[in-house]
Structures are given as C-alpha cells and as structure tokens.
C-alpha positions as CSV (number, residue, x, y, z in Angstrom):
1,M,24.1,125.4,31.7
2,E,25.3,124.5,28.5
3,P,29.2,123.5,28.3
4,Q,30.5,126.2,25.7
5,K,32.0,123.7,22.8
6,T,35.5,123.9,22.0
7,P,36.0,121.0,18.9
8,E,39.4,120.4,17.7
9,K,42.6,121.2,19.4
10,P,46.3,121.0,18.2
11,R,48.1,118.7,20.4
12,S,51.7,119.7,22.2
13,Q,52.4,117.0,25.6
14,N,55.5,115.7,25.2
15,S,55.0,112.3,24.1
16,K,52.6,113.1,21.4
17,P,54.3,114.7,18.4
18,Q,54.1,118.2,17.8
19,I,51.6,120.0,15.4
20,P,52.8,121.8,12.7
21,D,51.6,125.2,11.8
22,G,48.3,124.5,9.6
23,W,46.6,121.8,10.7
24,L,44.3,120.5,13.1
25,A,44.8,117.5,15.3
26,I,41.4,115.0,15.2
27,G,42.4,112.7,17.3
28,T,45.0,110.4,18.7
29,I,45.7,106.6,17.9
30,V,46.2,104.5,21.1
31,A,45.6,101.4,20.8
32,P,45.2,98.2,17.9
33,Q,41.9,97.0,17.9
34,G,41.1,93.4,17.4
35,L,43.5,91.5,14.6
36,D,42.4,92.8,11.5
37,G,44.7,96.6,11.5
38,E,41.7,98.1,13.3
39,V,42.8,100.9,15.3
40,R,41.3,103.2,18.1
41,V,41.3,106.7,18.4
42,Y,40.7,109.1,20.9
43,P,39.2,112.2,19.6
44,D,40.2,115.9,20.1
45,S,37.2,116.3,18.0
46,D,33.9,117.0,19.0
47,F,32.8,116.3,15.1
48,P,31.9,112.7,14.7
49,E,32.5,112.5,10.6
50,R,36.4,112.9,11.1
51,F,36.5,109.1,12.5
52,V,33.2,107.6,10.6
53,E,33.2,109.7,7.1
54,P,35.8,108.3,5.2
55,G,38.1,109.9,3.2
56,Q,41.6,111.5,3.5
57,R,42.9,112.4,6.7
58,W,46.5,112.8,7.2
59,L,48.7,111.0,10.0
60,L,51.7,112.4,11.7
61,R,54.0,110.1,14.0
62,P,56.3,110.4,16.8
63,G,59.3,112.3,16.2
64,K,58.2,113.9,12.4
65,T,57.7,116.8,11.7
66,E,55.7,116.2,8.2
67,P,52.2,114.8,7.7
68,E,51.2,111.8,5.9
69,P,48.4,111.5,3.9
70,I,46.4,108.2,4.8
71,E,43.0,106.7,3.8
72,L,39.9,106.5,6.4
73,V,37.9,103.6,5.0
74,E,35.4,103.3,7.9
75,G,35.0,104.2,11.4
76,R,32.5,103.2,14.0
77,D,32.1,105.0,18.0
78,I,32.4,102.1,20.9
79,P,29.6,103.7,23.2
80,G,30.1,104.8,26.6
81,K,34.2,105.1,25.9
82,G,35.0,108.1,24.5
83,L,36.7,106.1,21.7
84,Y,36.4,105.7,17.8
85,V,37.8,102.5,16.0
86,V,38.3,103.5,12.5
87,A,40.3,101.0,9.4
88,L,43.1,103.5,7.7
89,E,43.5,101.7,4.2
90,G,47.1,99.4,3.7
91,I,46.4,98.6,7.9
92,E,45.5,94.9,7.6
93,D,47.2,93.8,10.8
94,R,47.7,94.1,14.6
95,S,51.4,94.4,14.3
96,Q,50.6,97.3,11.3
97,A,48.0,98.8,13.6
98,E,50.5,98.5,16.8
99,A,53.2,100.6,14.8
100,L,50.7,103.6,14.5
101,R,50.1,103.5,18.5
102,D,50.2,107.5,19.8
103,C,50.2,109.0,15.8
104,V,48.1,111.7,15.7
105,L,45.4,111.9,12.8
106,L,45.1,115.2,11.3
107,V,43.3,117.7,8.4
108,P,44.3,121.0,7.5
109,E,43.2,123.6,9.4
110,S,41.4,125.1,6.1
111,D,38.9,122.4,6.5
112,R,37.0,123.7,10.0
113,P,33.6,123.1,10.3
114,E,31.3,125.7,10.7
115,L,30.4,126.3,14.4
116,G,27.8,127.2,15.7
117,E,26.5,129.6,19.0
118,D,29.5,129.4,21.3
119,E,31.4,127.1,19.7
120,Y,35.3,128.0,19.6
121,H,37.9,125.9,17.8
122,V,40.6,125.1,20.8
123,V,43.7,126.5,18.7
124,D,42.0,130.0,19.2
125,L,41.1,129.8,22.5
126,I,45.1,128.9,23.4
127,G,46.7,132.2,23.8
128,L,43.9,134.5,25.2
129,E,44.2,136.4,27.8
130,V,41.5,136.2,31.0
131,F,40.3,139.0,33.2
132,L,38.3,138.9,35.9
133,Q,34.9,140.3,35.1
134,E,34.5,142.5,38.1
135,T,37.6,144.0,38.5
136,G,39.2,143.9,34.7
137,K,42.1,142.9,36.1
138,S,44.6,140.4,34.1
139,I,45.3,137.5,35.8
140,G,47.2,134.6,33.4
141,T,46.5,133.1,29.9
142,V,44.9,130.1,28.4
143,T,47.2,127.4,27.8
144,D,45.7,124.8,27.3
145,V,42.0,123.0,27.0
146,I,41.2,119.8,28.7
147,P,38.7,118.0,27.6
148,A,36.2,116.6,30.3
149,G,32.4,116.5,31.2
150,N,32.7,120.1,30.6
151,D,35.8,121.5,28.6
152,L,38.2,123.4,31.1
153,L,40.1,126.0,30.2
154,E,44.0,125.9,31.8
155,V,45.2,129.0,32.9
156,Q,48.7,129.8,33.7
157,L,48.6,132.7,36.5
158,H,50.4,136.4,36.1
159,Q,53.7,135.3,38.6
160,E,53.0,136.9,42.0
161,V,55.9,138.4,44.3
162,K,55.3,136.7,48.1
163,S,57.0,138.4,51.4
164,Q,58.9,135.3,52.7
165,K,59.2,136.5,56.3
166,S,62.0,135.3,58.6
167,E,62.5,135.1,62.6
168,V,66.7,134.2,61.8
169,K,69.2,137.2,62.9
170,T,71.9,137.3,61.2
171,D,74.9,139.2,59.8
172,D,75.4,136.5,56.8
173,P,74.1,138.2,53.9
174,T,73.3,135.3,52.0
175,L,71.5,133.7,54.7
176,P,67.4,135.1,54.4
177,T,66.5,138.9,55.9
178,P,63.3,139.4,57.2
179,D,60.5,140.3,54.7
180,S,63.0,139.5,51.7
181,R,60.6,139.4,48.6
182,L,61.2,136.4,46.2
183,P,58.7,135.4,43.2
184,T,56.8,132.6,43.1
185,P,56.8,129.9,40.8
186,P,53.8,130.6,37.3
187,K,50.5,128.6,38.9
188,K,48.4,127.3,37.0
189,V,44.2,126.9,37.4
190,L,41.6,125.2,35.6
191,I,38.4,126.7,34.9
192,P,35.3,125.0,34.1
193,F,34.4,126.6,30.7
194,V,30.5,127.0,30.6
195,K,29.3,130.1,29.9
196,A,27.9,131.0,33.3
197,I,32.1,131.1,34.6
198,A,32.9,132.3,31.0
199,P,30.6,134.9,30.1
200,V,32.9,136.5,27.3
201,V,34.9,135.3,24.7
202,D,36.5,138.0,22.3
203,L,38.5,136.1,19.8
204,E,39.2,139.6,17.9
205,M,40.2,141.1,21.1
206,R,42.1,138.5,22.1
207,R,40.8,138.0,25.4
208,I,37.7,136.1,27.9
209,E,36.3,137.6,30.7
210,I,35.4,134.9,33.3
211,A,33.0,135.8,36.8
212,P,34.6,132.4,38.9
213,P,32.7,131.4,42.4
214,P,34.2,132.0,45.5
215,G,37.6,129.5,46.2
216,L,38.1,128.7,42.1
217,L,41.2,130.5,42.1
218,E,42.2,130.5,45.4
219,L,44.2,133.8,44.2
C-alpha cells in the first residue's frame, strides 16, 4: 500500500524556531558541508525542487520571529542520506555556514505546490480530530506528523479516567480510598499514515477516520 504523502510542515520542536503564520518550513540546516560555505539541509518537503532549483527562499534563525530573504544558488541531494547540500548567496566559508546551524528554510504558504491524490500538506493535518471508522468514536487529535518510511501521525488521545484500587483501610482522608478515580495523563500514539489504516481524510470536516489493526492504539 502506497503511503499517503505529507509534503511540507511547520516545525514546532522546542530546539527549532517557531514558524510564524503564513509560512511553510521546507527544511532545517543541520551542519556545514565542506569549507566553501555549503550547508546540509534536512528536508521537511517531499519536493526536491525546493532544494535544487535556484531562487529566493527565506531563513528563520533560532530566537527570531521574522524570516529574512536569502537566495538559494544551487543544491543537490546526498544519495542514501535523506539530506540535501545547498549553496546560499553570501555564505562563502565554513564559519558562516556553521552560524546557520538550526536555521529553518521557509517559503510563503501561498507557494504551495499542486498536490496529487492522497497527498496532504502537514499544516492541514495538524489539529484534525481522529475517529475510529468502525464505531465513530473520537479518540484524539493529530499533534504532529513524523517523517519516516511511511509518515506517522502523532495523535494525542483524549484524557481518560481510570479507577485506582487501594487495599489500605484508613480514616485519613488524604490517603487513596478504594475505587478513587484519578485522571490519567494524556497519551500519544503513532499511527502509520497509509490508506489501509487512515482511509478517510476530510479536511473540510476537520476529521480523519482510522481502521487500526489490533493492538495499535492499546486503548
């Protein structure tokens, strides 16, 4: 079964800049490449042209909120590494390249490529409510999409209440009592974003329906 594609996403990790509204993250600069100012980029986009076609991109530095324009001069992929090497205008030596570590490359949200069937922009998937197709039960909300061989939906399950049993018999009201009910912390699960498991994605209704195999959710 072919995976459903999720071409581009806004990064939200604490160690990376928070992507402002109206922008799409296409990749993160992870290291210098060589001595001439080239940088290695970990892609957040399934579109190679973002990294190999010359033209204007935007750079968001850690701790900053405003992207700055920068020209991509040329780029190439590193076979088998899942990385690209790009040359940026004005970055001419290793120390300048090192200063760009953890910066995020952006494009305007209006610059979205046309998508094919069963392809979705990650920014549109985050926040969708997730339902079990068989029962119609809502189980949680998509909080992230993790790139892998098949992309994984990170779903925060709804908070549930579990019964906590206690064998202690006491008159102290501060100690647990039998059948006291305590909320459990919200739990996150990873769901492969493939057609067989997530057959319905309805962006208009803001919902995803899943048909998980036994044991996937451990509900």
